[in-house]
KOLDREN-540213 format. One record per residue (C-alpha): residue in three letters; x negated, y, z. Coordinates in steps of 0.5 Angstrom, whole numbers, plus 500, padded with zeros to 3 digits. Layout:
BEGIN
+---------+------+-------+-----+
| residuo | east | north |  up |
+---------+------+-------+-----+
|     ala |    X |     Y |   Z |
...
+---------+------+-------+-----+
This chain:
BEGIN
+---------+------+-------+-----+
| residuo | east | north |  up |
+---------+------+-------+-----+
|     met |  319 |   435 | 510 |
|     ser |  319 |   432 | 517 |
|     ile |  325 |   431 | 521 |
|     ala |  324 |   437 | 525 |
|     gln |  325 |   441 | 520 |
|     arg |  330 |   438 | 518 |
|     ile |  335 |   440 | 523 |
|     val |  332 |   446 | 523 |
|     ala |  335 |   448 | 515 |
|     gly |  341 |   443 | 517 |
|     glu |  343 |   448 | 523 |
|     gly |  341 |   454 | 519 |
|     glu |  346 |   452 | 513 |
|     thr |  352 |   451 | 519 |
|     his |  351 |   457 | 523 |
|     leu |  351 |   461 | 515 |
|     gln |  358 |   456 | 515 |
|     asp |  361 |   460 | 520 |
|     ser |  360 |   466 | 519 |
|     ala |  364 |   466 | 512 |
|     ala |  369 |   462 | 516 |
|     leu |  370 |   468 | 521 |
|     thr |  369 |   474 | 516 |
|     ala |  375 |   471 | 512 |
|     phe |  380 |   473 | 518 |
|     arg |  384 |   480 | 517 |
|     cys |  387 |   484 | 522 |
|     asp |  391 |   491 | 521 |
|     ser |  386 |   496 | 523 |
|     thr |  392 |   502 | 524 |
|     asn |  392 |   505 | 531 |
|     leu |  399 |   507 | 534 |
|     pro |  399 |   512 | 539 |
|     trp |  401 |   511 | 545 |
|     ile |  407 |   512 | 547 |
|     ile |  408 |   508 | 540 |
|     phe |  405 |   503 | 543 |
|     arg |  408 |   503 | 550 |
|     ala |  416 |   503 | 545 |
|     ala |  414 |   497 | 542 |
|     phe |  411 |   493 | 548 |
|     arg |  418 |   496 | 551 |
|     ala |  422 |   493 | 546 |
|     ala |  418 |   486 | 546 |
|     his |  420 |   485 | 554 |
|     ile |  428 |   487 | 554 |
|     glu |  430 |   482 | 557 |
|     gln |  439 |   482 | 557 |
|     ile |  438 |   483 | 548 |
|     ser |  437 |   477 | 544 |
|     pro |  430 |   474 | 542 |
|     arg |  430 |   476 | 534 |
|     ala |  434 |   483 | 538 |
|     arg |  427 |   484 | 541 |
|     ala |  423 |   483 | 535 |
|     val |  428 |   488 | 531 |
|     leu |  428 |   494 | 536 |
|     ser |  419 |   492 | 536 |
|     ala |  419 |   494 | 529 |
|     leu |  423 |   500 | 530 |
|     ala |  420 |   503 | 535 |
|     arg |  414 |   503 | 531 |
|     thr |  417 |   506 | 526 |
|     val |  421 |   511 | 529 |
|     asp |  418 |   518 | 530 |
|     ala |  415 |   520 | 537 |
|     ala |  416 |   527 | 536 |
|     lys |  424 |   526 | 534 |
|     pro |  427 |   520 | 536 |
|     phe |  433 |   521 | 533 |
|     ala |  431 |   522 | 527 |
|     ala |  433 |   517 | 521 |
|     ile |  428 |   512 | 521 |
|     phe |  426 |   512 | 514 |
|     ala |  423 |   504 | 513 |
|     arg |  426 |   499 | 507 |
|     arg |  428 |   493 | 510 |
|     glu |  423 |   489 | 507 |
|     leu |  419 |   493 | 512 |
|     leu |  422 |   491 | 518 |
|     thr |  424 |   484 | 517 |
|     gly |  417 |   483 | 515 |
|     arg |  414 |   486 | 522 |
|     ala |  420 |   482 | 526 |
|     met |  418 |   476 | 522 |
|     gln |  425 |   475 | 521 |
|     ser |  429 |   473 | 514 |
|     met |  434 |   478 | 511 |
|     arg |  440 |   475 | 515 |
|     thr |  437 |   474 | 521 |
|     phe |  435 |   481 | 521 |
|     tyr |  442 |   484 | 519 |
|     arg |  444 |   479 | 525 |
|     ser |  440 |   483 | 529 |
|     leu |  442 |   489 | 528 |
|     asp |  449 |   487 | 529 |
|     asp |  446 |   485 | 537 |
|     leu |  443 |   491 | 537 |
|     glu |  450 |   495 | 535 |
|     thr |  453 |   492 | 540 |
|     ala |  448 |   492 | 545 |
|     gly |  449 |   501 | 544 |
|     leu |  441 |   502 | 543 |
|     ile |  441 |   504 | 535 |
|     asp |  446 |   507 | 531 |
|     arg |  448 |   505 | 523 |
|     arg |  452 |   511 | 521 |
|     pro |  454 |   510 | 513 |
|     gln |  451 |   512 | 507 |
|     ala |  451 |   518 | 505 |
|     arg |  453 |   521 | 498 |
|     tyr |  448 |   526 | 494 |
|     val |  454 |   532 | 492 |
|     glu |  451 |   534 | 486 |
|     ala |  451 |   527 | 482 |
|     gly |  457 |   524 | 486 |
|     leu |  453 |   517 | 487 |
|     phe |  452 |   515 | 493 |
|     gly |  444 |   514 | 497 |
|     arg |  441 |   514 | 503 |
|     ala |  443 |   510 | 510 |
|     tyr |  439 |   510 | 515 |
|     leu |  438 |   507 | 522 |
|     his |  437 |   513 | 529 |
|     leu |  436 |   510 | 535 |
|     thr |  441 |   512 | 542 |
|     glu |  439 |   516 | 546 |
|     his |  439 |   510 | 552 |
|     ala |  435 |   506 | 546 |
|     ala |  430 |   513 | 546 |
|     ala |  430 |   513 | 554 |
|     leu |  428 |   505 | 555 |
|     leu |  423 |   506 | 550 |
|     gly |  421 |   512 | 554 |
|     leu |  420 |   516 | 547 |
|     ile |  424 |   522 | 552 |
|     val |  425 |   523 | 560 |
|     asp |  431 |   521 | 563 |
|     pro |  433 |   528 | 565 |
|     glu |  433 |   528 | 574 |
|     pro |  437 |   535 | 576 |
|     ala |  435 |   534 | 582 |
|     arg |  428 |   534 | 583 |
|     ala |  422 |   534 | 577 |
|     pro |  417 |   529 | 575 |
|     glu |  411 |   527 | 578 |
|     asn |  406 |   526 | 573 |
|     pro |  409 |   531 | 567 |
|     leu |  406 |   528 | 560 |
|     pro |  404 |   533 | 556 |
|     gln |  410 |   537 | 551 |
|     ser |  406 |   535 | 545 |
|     val |  408 |   528 | 547 |
|     ile |  414 |   528 | 551 |
|     ser |  421 |   530 | 545 |
|     thr |  427 |   533 | 548 |
|     val |  434 |   532 | 545 |
|     pro |  435 |   535 | 538 |
|     thr |  439 |   541 | 536 |
|     glu |  444 |   541 | 533 |
|     ser |  440 |   544 | 526 |
|     asp |  435 |   538 | 527 |
|     ser |  441 |   532 | 526 |
|     ser |  442 |   534 | 518 |
|     phe |  434 |   532 | 518 |
|     pro |  434 |   534 | 511 |
|     thr |  425 |   532 | 510 |
|     pro |  423 |   526 | 512 |
|     ser |  417 |   528 | 518 |
|     ala |  408 |   527 | 516 |
|     lys |  407 |   522 | 522 |
|     val |  412 |   517 | 519 |
|     ala |  408 |   510 | 517 |
|     asp |  412 |   508 | 511 |
|     gly |  415 |   514 | 509 |
|     gly |  419 |   510 | 504 |
|     ile |  428 |   512 | 505 |
|     cys |  432 |   505 | 506 |
|     lys |  438 |   505 | 501 |
|     asp |  441 |   498 | 504 |
|     leu |  441 |   497 | 511 |
|     ser |  448 |   496 | 511 |
|     pro |  450 |   493 | 506 |
|     ser |  458 |   492 | 508 |
|     val |  459 |   499 | 507 |
|     phe |  457 |   499 | 500 |
|     gln |  456 |   493 | 496 |
|     lys |  456 |   496 | 489 |
|     arg |  458 |   491 | 483 |
|     gln |  462 |   488 | 487 |
|     pro |  470 |   488 | 486 |
|     gly |  476 |   490 | 492 |
|     lys |  482 |   488 | 491 |
|     leu |  486 |   488 | 486 |
|     pro |  493 |   492 | 487 |
|     ala |  499 |   488 | 487 |
|     asp |  502 |   490 | 481 |
|     leu |  496 |   489 | 476 |
|     gln |  494 |   481 | 479 |
|     arg |  499 |   479 | 473 |
|     leu |  494 |   482 | 468 |
|     arg |  490 |   477 | 470 |
|     ala |  495 |   471 | 466 |
|     leu |  494 |   476 | 460 |
|     gly |  487 |   475 | 460 |
|     phe |  484 |   481 | 464 |
|     leu |  478 |   479 | 469 |
|     asp |  478 |   483 | 475 |
|     phe |  472 |   488 | 473 |
|     phe |  475 |   490 | 466 |
|     ile |  482 |   492 | 470 |
|     phe |  478 |   496 | 475 |
|     lys |  475 |   500 | 468 |
|     leu |  482 |   500 | 465 |
|     met |  484 |   504 | 471 |
|     arg |  479 |   509 | 470 |
|     glu |  480 |   510 | 464 |
|     ala |  488 |   511 | 465 |
|     arg |  485 |   516 | 470 |
|     glu |  481 |   519 | 464 |
|     his |  487 |   520 | 460 |
|     gly |  491 |   523 | 466 |
|     lys |  495 |   516 | 467 |
|     arg |  496 |   511 | 472 |
|     leu |  495 |   504 | 470 |
|     ser |  500 |   501 | 474 |
|     asp |  505 |   506 | 471 |
|     val |  503 |   503 | 464 |
|     val |  504 |   497 | 465 |
|     glu |  510 |   496 | 470 |
|     ala |  514 |   501 | 464 |
|     thr |  511 |   497 | 458 |
|     trp |  511 |   489 | 462 |
|     asn |  516 |   486 | 457 |
|     his |  512 |   488 | 450 |
|     leu |  505 |   487 | 454 |
|     arg |  506 |   480 | 456 |
|     leu |  510 |   479 | 449 |
|     ala |  503 |   482 | 445 |
|     lys |  498 |   478 | 441 |
|     ala |  492 |   483 | 443 |
|     pro |  495 |   485 | 450 |
|     ile |  487 |   489 | 451 |
|     asn |  488 |   493 | 444 |
|     tyr |  496 |   494 | 446 |
|     leu |  494 |   496 | 453 |
|     arg |  489 |   501 | 450 |
|     ala |  493 |   504 | 445 |
|     leu |  498 |   506 | 450 |
|     leu |  492 |   509 | 455 |
|     arg |  491 |   514 | 449 |
|     asn |  498 |   515 | 447 |
|     pro |  500 |   522 | 449 |
|     val |  507 |   519 | 453 |
|     asp |  508 |   520 | 460 |
|     phe |  509 |   513 | 462 |
|     ala |  510 |   515 | 470 |
|     thr |  517 |   520 | 466 |
|     ile |  520 |   513 | 464 |
|     leu |  518 |   509 | 470 |
|     ser |  522 |   514 | 475 |
|     arg |  529 |   515 | 470 |
|     arg |  528 |   508 | 469 |
|     asn |  528 |   507 | 478 |
|     ser |  533 |   512 | 478 |
|     glu |  538 |   509 | 474 |
|     gln |  537 |   502 | 478 |
|     asp |  538 |   505 | 484 |
|     ala |  544 |   509 | 483 |
|     asp |  547 |   502 | 479 |
|     ala |  545 |   499 | 486 |
|     gln |  548 |   505 | 490 |
|     arg |  555 |   503 | 486 |
|     leu |  555 |   496 | 486 |
|     gln |  553 |   497 | 493 |
|     gln |  560 |   502 | 494 |
|     arg |  563 |   498 | 490 |
|     thr |  562 |   492 | 495 |
|     gln |  564 |   496 | 500 |
|     ala |  570 |   498 | 498 |
|     val |  573 |   491 | 497 |
|     ser |  571 |   489 | 504 |
|     leu |  575 |   495 | 507 |
|     ala |  581 |   493 | 502 |
|     arg |  581 |   486 | 505 |
|     gln |  580 |   488 | 513 |
|     asn |  587 |   493 | 511 |
|     ala |  590 |   488 | 507 |
|     gly |  597 |   488 | 508 |
|     arg |  597 |   496 | 512 |
|     thr |  600 |   502 | 509 |
|     phe |  596 |   509 | 510 |
|     ile |  599 |   515 | 509 |
|     asp |  596 |   523 | 507 |
|     val |  594 |   528 | 512 |
|     glu |  600 |   532 | 509 |
|     gly |  605 |   526 | 509 |
|     gln |  607 |   527 | 501 |
|     arg |  605 |   520 | 500 |
|     gln |  605 |   514 | 502 |
|     phe |  600 |   508 | 501 |
|     val |  602 |   501 | 501 |
|     ile |  596 |   495 | 500 |
|     gly |  598 |   488 | 499 |
|     thr |  597 |   482 | 504 |
|     gln |  592 |   479 | 499 |
|     gly |  588 |   486 | 499 |
|     asp |  587 |   486 | 491 |
|     ala |  592 |   492 | 489 |
|     met |  596 |   498 | 492 |
|     thr |  602 |   501 | 491 |
|     val |  603 |   509 | 492 |
|     phe |  611 |   512 | 494 |
|     thr |  611 |   520 | 492 |
|     leu |  617 |   524 | 496 |
|     thr |  620 |   525 | 489 |
|     glu |  621 |   518 | 487 |
|     ser |  624 |   513 | 490 |
|     ile |  619 |   508 | 486 |
|     gly |  612 |   506 | 488 |
|     arg |  607 |   506 | 482 |
|     gln |  602 |   501 | 482 |
|     ala |  594 |   504 | 482 |
|     val |  589 |   502 | 478 |
|     gly |  581 |   502 | 480 |
|     trp |  583 |   505 | 487 |
|     met |  578 |   501 | 492 |
|     pro |  573 |   506 | 491 |
|     ser |  577 |   512 | 492 |
|     phe |  581 |   509 | 498 |
|     ala |  574 |   507 | 501 |
|     asp |  572 |   515 | 501 |
|     ala |  579 |   517 | 502 |
|     leu |  579 |   513 | 508 |
|     lys |  571 |   515 | 510 |
|     arg |  573 |   523 | 509 |
|     gly |  579 |   522 | 513 |
|     thr |  585 |   525 | 507 |
|     ile |  588 |   519 | 510 |
|     arg |  590 |   515 | 516 |
|     pro |  594 |   509 | 517 |
|     ala |  601 |   510 | 518 |
|     thr |  604 |   509 | 525 |
|     ala |  612 |   507 | 526 |
|     met |  614 |   515 | 526 |
|     asp |  611 |   517 | 520 |
|     leu |  614 |   512 | 515 |
|     glu |  621 |   513 | 518 |
|     arg |  619 |   521 | 517 |
|     phe |  616 |   519 | 511 |
|     ala |  624 |   515 | 509 |
|     asp |  628 |   522 | 511 |
|     ala |  623 |   526 | 508 |
|     gln |  623 |   522 | 501 |
|     arg |  631 |   521 | 502 |
|     ala |  632 |   528 | 503 |
|     ser |  628 |   530 | 497 |
|     ile |  632 |   525 | 493 |
|     gly |  638 |   528 | 494 |
|     thr |  636 |   535 | 493 |
|     gln |  634 |   534 | 486 |
|     gln |  641 |   529 | 484 |
|     his |  645 |   536 | 487 |
|     trp |  642 |   541 | 483 |
|     ile |  644 |   537 | 477 |
|     lys |  651 |   539 | 474 |
|     pro |  657 |   533 | 474 |
|     asn |  657 |   532 | 466 |
|     gln |  650 |   532 | 465 |
|     arg |  649 |   527 | 470 |
|     ser |  651 |   521 | 466 |
|     gln |  647 |   524 | 460 |
|     val |  641 |   524 | 466 |
|     asn |  643 |   516 | 468 |
|     arg |  644 |   514 | 461 |
|     ala |  636 |   517 | 459 |
|     ser |  634 |   514 | 465 |
|     thr |  637 |   506 | 463 |
|     ala |  635 |   507 | 456 |
|     gln |  628 |   509 | 459 |
|     val |  628 |   502 | 463 |
|     ala |  632 |   498 | 458 |
|     pro |  630 |   500 | 451 |
|     thr |  635 |   498 | 445 |
|     arg |  635 |   492 | 442 |
|     pro |  633 |   491 | 435 |
|     pro |  639 |   490 | 430 |
|     val |  640 |   482 | 427 |
|     thr |  641 |   482 | 419 |
|     thr |  644 |   477 | 415 |
|     ala |  636 |   474 | 415 |
|     val |  635 |   473 | 421 |
|     arg |  643 |   470 | 423 |
|     asp |  641 |   465 | 418 |
|     his |  634 |   462 | 421 |
|     ile |  638 |   462 | 426 |
|     ala |  644 |   458 | 424 |
|     gly |  638 |   453 | 420 |
|     leu |  635 |   452 | 426 |
|     arg |  640 |   449 | 429 |
|     gln |  642 |   444 | 424 |
|     leu |  636 |   441 | 425 |
|     leu |  636 |   440 | 432 |
|     gln |  644 |   438 | 432 |
|     pro |  643 |   430 | 429 |
|     arg |  637 |   429 | 434 |
|     gly |  641 |   432 | 440 |
|     leu |  638 |   438 | 443 |
|     val |  644 |   442 | 441 |
|     ala |  650 |   441 | 444 |
+---------+------+-------+-----+
């Protein structure tokens, strides 16, 4: 083979390799409608937002239904992150930027009423974003547009019936639904914060997930786990198997809420009585040494100088009586106004009325009975001494003999 033939053969092999290299490149053959292509181009050239937000908005513009720009965008986050060429964290930051700028609406996750479970969460373009991307025409009441687009291209603002969008549109690219576009709203398998009264169960070996499970079991048995733990805590913390013991309490048909309410009522009553007692003692010490009289003028109350004793005088008795447990009743009577501080005029009137009352009682007693009354009163004041027997006298004499040598008895 000549040199020229070898050169031609070499060039042919080179052209074959170049053609094989050209066929190795691939490209997306999707043809976008003009309105979608324009929306994606406009989204990628908005200068007032960050580059990452522009990339995500361009991906959303490629995915939204042009006929219903306010409808839910049915796209998974894998599809959007792939089109925006971003990581998952950057994608969520971009969504936050777009929401702050008022270009998207991240609505909360919907709930399936029949199954009682959470399902889909969608993204929606705002009216400002749709008008900015050219998906709707900004209304101008003064003049009509010069080059109106066909009605098949221009989409109006959806009505109230379109806001729910029960079924996805047939023109949606990649019609899969997105279930976790806003993870901050519905993070599954993430334990919430335990109530303050149930956090003490951690010291007994209870995990947070298990405590939430026990809360559900308590609701199934018509109880509250907080009531059961509060009512039986003294026994629960000493149990050898607290988990089994607590579950047995949940199955037990006992109304722990009533028990706890009764206990709280008793504690409140004790605290109230203690507070009243403290206030009564303080009030008595504040009025130490003062004299009070009732509104009818029949009784006179004299508080001691230390505020710990009270003497009660009446019109029919010249000797006062010592009151017992008088502080609460005194505070209550003073609060209700049945007694009041006595003035000098009140004390003089009470003394005159007392002398008059005692003199009247003695006037109605006959002279021959007055000595008997006096003897009887003397007998009540000074009772008779017991008689001294011979044994007592002999014992006293023996004591005298024992003490006399020592000079103790004169």
